C-alpha positions, 0 to 999 in steps of 0.5 A: 935554623929551624927543622923542616915542618915534616920533622916538626909535625912528628912531635907533640902538638903543643903551643910551645912547639909553634916556635919550630914552624917557619914563618909565612908557612900555612901552619904558622899563619893558621896559629895566628888566628885571634892572637895579638901580634906585633903588626897589630899591637900599636893599633890595639893600644890606640897609638895609631889613632889621630890624637896619639899619631899627631903627638908621635909624629906617626906618618899618615900612611901608617895611622888611621882608624882603619888599623884599629878596626882591622885589629878588632876584626882579627881578634874576634876570630878566637882561636879554636880549640883544635887550631894547635892540632890542625897546625901540626897535622901532616899535610894531606898525608904527605908527611915525607914530602911537606911543601911548606919549607926546604931542607937546609939551604946550602947557599950560605956557608962558613968560608975562612977566606971570607971577610964575613961570618958566612959566604954566598955560594948560590945563585940569585933569582931573576929580578922582578918589576913593580908598577908603583912606590907602595908595592916596591916598598913592600916588596923591598921590606920582604926581600931585603929582610934576609939582608938585615939578618945577615948583617946582624949575623956579622955584627953579632959575630964580630961584637961577641967574638963568636960567643953568640948565635943568631937564631931562626924562630917561628911564632912565640906564644906568650902563654908558653914562652919559656917552654918555646925557648927550651923547644927551640934549644932542644929541637932546632938550635943545638945540633952536633957541631953547630956553632953556639952550642955553649950559648944554648947550654947556658940558656938551658941552664937559665931556663931550668933555674927558673925563678931561682936564676940570677938577677940580670937585665935578661932576667927582668920580672914578667908582667902578669899574664894578659887576657888576650892571646899574644903571639910574636914573630921577631926576625930572629933571636940572639942568644949569648954565651951567658944565656941572655936573649934578645929578639932581633927585628929588621927594618929595611929602608926603601930607596924607592919613591914616586918619580916626576915626569914619565918615570913611575919610580926613582931611587933615593936612598935616604940611608939607614935610620939612627933613631927608633920610630916610636910606632915600633916600640909596642911591637918590640915590647910585645916580641920581648914579652913573648920571648919570655922571662929571659929576654932582656931587650931587642936588637933592631937593624936599619938597613939601607940599599946603598948606605949601609946599616945601623944597629940599635938596642932597646932594653926590656921595659916591664912597666911599659909592657904591663901598661901596654898589655892592660890596654891591649886587654881592654881593647880585646874585652870591648871590641874583640868579642865575636858575639858583640862586634862593636867597633872602637870609636875614633881616639878611643884610648884618649878617655882612659886614665894615664893615656897622656903618660903612656904616649909620652913614654912610648916616645921616650923609649924610642928616643932612648934607643942605643945606637951600638954601631953603623957600618957602610959595609952590608953583605949581600948575595954577590956584589952585582945581583939584582936588589930584589933577590 
């Protein structure tokens, strides 16, 4: 896990160390200013416009021109020169009592008697109510992310026979991606007695070898650096004993739908998805790119409420990443200028060379995702606890 922010801010305020700041804190949020992130890259590439959305069967609730308008507006907020220093500043002088995060959570611990890699010994929070299906789905995805990560821990531990580690990560900035992995290894992941030390040693060796590292799927050549600042926050990183790296992305399938009659919501669990949605492809490729030259792909967990989980893998595709970044750069240059704030027109990407091939390749990558395993057994914090815990 990552160290508390009060420890991180004692170190140098450099971009690579943004990976040490926990997600959903004000520091992590500040560093997103003006950066292209996983939640905006599909819109910036034009894949959520009407023409591409129709070709890729993207639901209307996830598509639309407003997504591109929001992405352009976000990119106009260019990162200020003092943003990194501000993110690493002590919180109002309370360096010893930073309220961003807590010390290590002892709710989960190793237990030889458990069938899982970790056992829950904490107390679940009280349940909450939600008035409509949209809010319930959003809350579900947020609250159940940890369940998907735990499913990944158990899957990786079983598949790799303990010779791999699932690690927490903050914001990976593409300009300093390999240095970020080095900072994570040295300041967070490699601790005395922590599991996975041999994995981190192998990754460190690969990072030190630089361009002379042995060629493997995890050592794919990097595309040229992008003009648009890129940052990604995957749900975790998987590090294996050979030093290879995959990003981890969790997608929780909400079981809540709008109900008929007097009821507001009803439960209809469709189960986990065994196919990758095409609109997720740009997010995964941006995360892979931001995770550096040693990242060979993405492990995706599709977790359901009552019907288990599916584990998929998507390999790195540098040709796609290069095309994606080129389109994001054009979007940034045309519509992300704060001094000339032009809005992208509808279906703005369709007039560009290679557009149809890019859309087709997005669908091909989604369909080519490999199902690694399925499980009906997903560990949760207690067998009878509330779903929103």
